[in-house]
C-alpha positions in Angstrom: -52.0 -7.7 -13.0 -51.8 -9.4 -15.8 -54.4 -11.3 -17.9 -52.9 -14.3 -16.2 -53.5 -13.2 -13.2 -56.2 -12.1 -13.3 -57.3 -15.1 -14.8 -55.7 -17.4 -12.0 -57.7 -15.0 -9.2 -61.1 -15.6 -10.8 -60.3 -19.6 -11.0 -59.5 -19.0 -7.2 -62.5 -16.9 -6.4 -64.7 -19.5 -8.4 -63.9 -22.2 -6.1 -63.9 -20.4 -3.3 -67.5 -19.4 -3.6 -69.2 -22.4 -5.3 -66.8 -25.3 -4.4 -66.5 -27.3 -7.7 -66.6 -26.0 -11.0 -69.6 -28.8 -11.8 -71.7 -26.7 -8.7 -70.9 -23.8 -10.9 -72.0 -25.0 -13.6 -75.3 -26.1 -11.6 -76.2 -22.9 -10.3 -75.2 -20.5 -13.3 -75.5 -22.8 -16.4 -72.2 -21.6 -18.0 -70.5 -24.6 -19.0 -67.4 -26.1 -16.2 -65.4 -26.3 -19.6 -64.8 -21.8 -18.5 -63.5 -22.5 -15.3 -60.9 -25.0 -16.6 -60.5 -23.1 -19.6 -59.2 -19.7 -17.5 -56.3 -22.1 -15.7 -55.5 -24.1 -18.9 -56.1 -21.1 -21.7 -56.4 -17.6 -19.8 -58.2 -15.0 -22.5 -59.7 -12.2 -22.0 -63.4 -13.9 -23.7 -62.7 -16.5 -20.8 -62.6 -13.8 -18.3 -65.1 -12.2 -19.1 -68.3 -15.1 -19.2 -66.4 -15.7 -15.8 -66.7 -13.0 -14.7 -69.9 -11.6 -15.9 -71.8 -14.7 -14.6 -69.9 -13.8 -11.0 -71.2 -10.3 -11.4 -67.6 -9.0 -10.9 -65.9 -6.2 -12.9 -62.9 -7.0 -14.6 -60.6 -3.7 -15.5 -58.4 -4.2 -18.4 -56.2 -1.8 -19.6 -57.7 -0.8 -23.1 -55.3 -2.5 -26.2 -54.0 0.6 -28.2 -52.9 -1.0 -31.7 -50.6 0.7 -33.8 -51.9 3.5 -36.2 -55.3 3.8 -34.0 -56.1 6.5 -31.5 
Protein backbone atom coordinates (compact mmCIF):
# COMPACT_ATOMS: atom_id res chain seq x y z
CA UNK A 1 0.00 0.00 0.00
CA UNK A 2 1.49 3.32 -1.03
CA UNK A 3 1.38 6.64 0.82
CA UNK A 4 -1.61 7.99 -1.12
CA UNK A 5 -3.63 4.85 -0.38
CA UNK A 6 -2.75 4.99 3.32
CA UNK A 7 -3.71 8.67 3.51
CA UNK A 8 -6.99 7.97 1.72
CA UNK A 9 -7.80 5.05 4.02
CA UNK A 10 -7.04 7.13 7.12
CA UNK A 11 -9.16 10.00 5.76
CA UNK A 12 -12.08 7.58 5.39
CA UNK A 13 -11.51 6.16 8.89
CA UNK A 14 -11.64 9.63 10.43
CA UNK A 15 -15.04 10.22 8.86
CA UNK A 16 -16.26 6.79 9.95
CA UNK A 17 -15.18 7.42 13.54
CA UNK A 18 -15.91 11.13 13.97
CA UNK A 19 -18.43 11.93 11.24
CA UNK A 20 -16.78 15.25 10.36
CA UNK A 21 -13.43 16.99 10.40
CA UNK A 22 -14.89 19.61 12.75
CA UNK A 23 -15.84 16.96 15.32
CA UNK A 24 -12.38 15.41 14.96
CA UNK A 25 -10.86 18.81 15.78
CA UNK A 26 -13.22 19.37 18.71
CA UNK A 27 -12.51 15.96 20.29
CA UNK A 28 -8.77 15.68 19.59
CA UNK A 29 -7.55 19.27 19.64
CA UNK A 30 -5.81 18.71 16.30
CA UNK A 31 -6.78 21.21 13.63
CA UNK A 32 -9.15 19.87 10.99
CA UNK A 33 -6.82 21.09 8.23
CA UNK A 34 -4.80 17.91 8.78
CA UNK A 35 -7.80 15.90 7.60
CA UNK A 36 -8.18 17.86 4.37
CA UNK A 37 -4.42 17.65 3.84
CA UNK A 38 -4.66 13.86 3.88
CA UNK A 39 -6.87 14.12 0.81
CA UNK A 40 -5.32 17.13 -0.93
CA UNK A 41 -1.65 16.75 -0.05
CA UNK A 42 -0.80 13.19 1.00
CA UNK A 43 2.42 13.32 2.98
CA UNK A 44 4.10 11.25 5.63
CA UNK A 45 3.91 14.11 8.15
CA UNK A 46 0.14 14.46 7.77
CA UNK A 47 -0.32 10.69 7.91
CA UNK A 48 1.69 10.38 11.14
CA UNK A 49 -0.06 13.32 12.81
CA UNK A 50 -3.56 11.94 12.29
CA UNK A 51 -2.64 8.31 12.91
CA UNK A 52 -0.96 9.26 16.20
CA UNK A 53 -4.07 11.06 17.41
CA UNK A 54 -6.25 8.09 16.48
CA UNK A 55 -3.86 5.73 18.29
CA UNK A 56 -3.19 3.78 15.12
CA UNK A 57 0.04 2.23 14.02
CA UNK A 58 1.30 3.26 10.61
CA UNK A 59 3.55 0.70 9.03
CA UNK A 60 5.68 2.01 6.21
CA UNK A 61 8.75 0.54 4.63
CA UNK A 62 11.76 2.73 5.40
CA UNK A 63 13.19 4.60 2.46
CA UNK A 64 16.91 4.03 2.15
CA UNK A 65 18.73 6.79 0.34
CA UNK A 66 21.52 5.90 -2.00
CA UNK A 67 24.82 5.72 -0.17
CA UNK A 68 23.25 4.99 3.22
CA UNK A 69 23.02 1.68 4.98
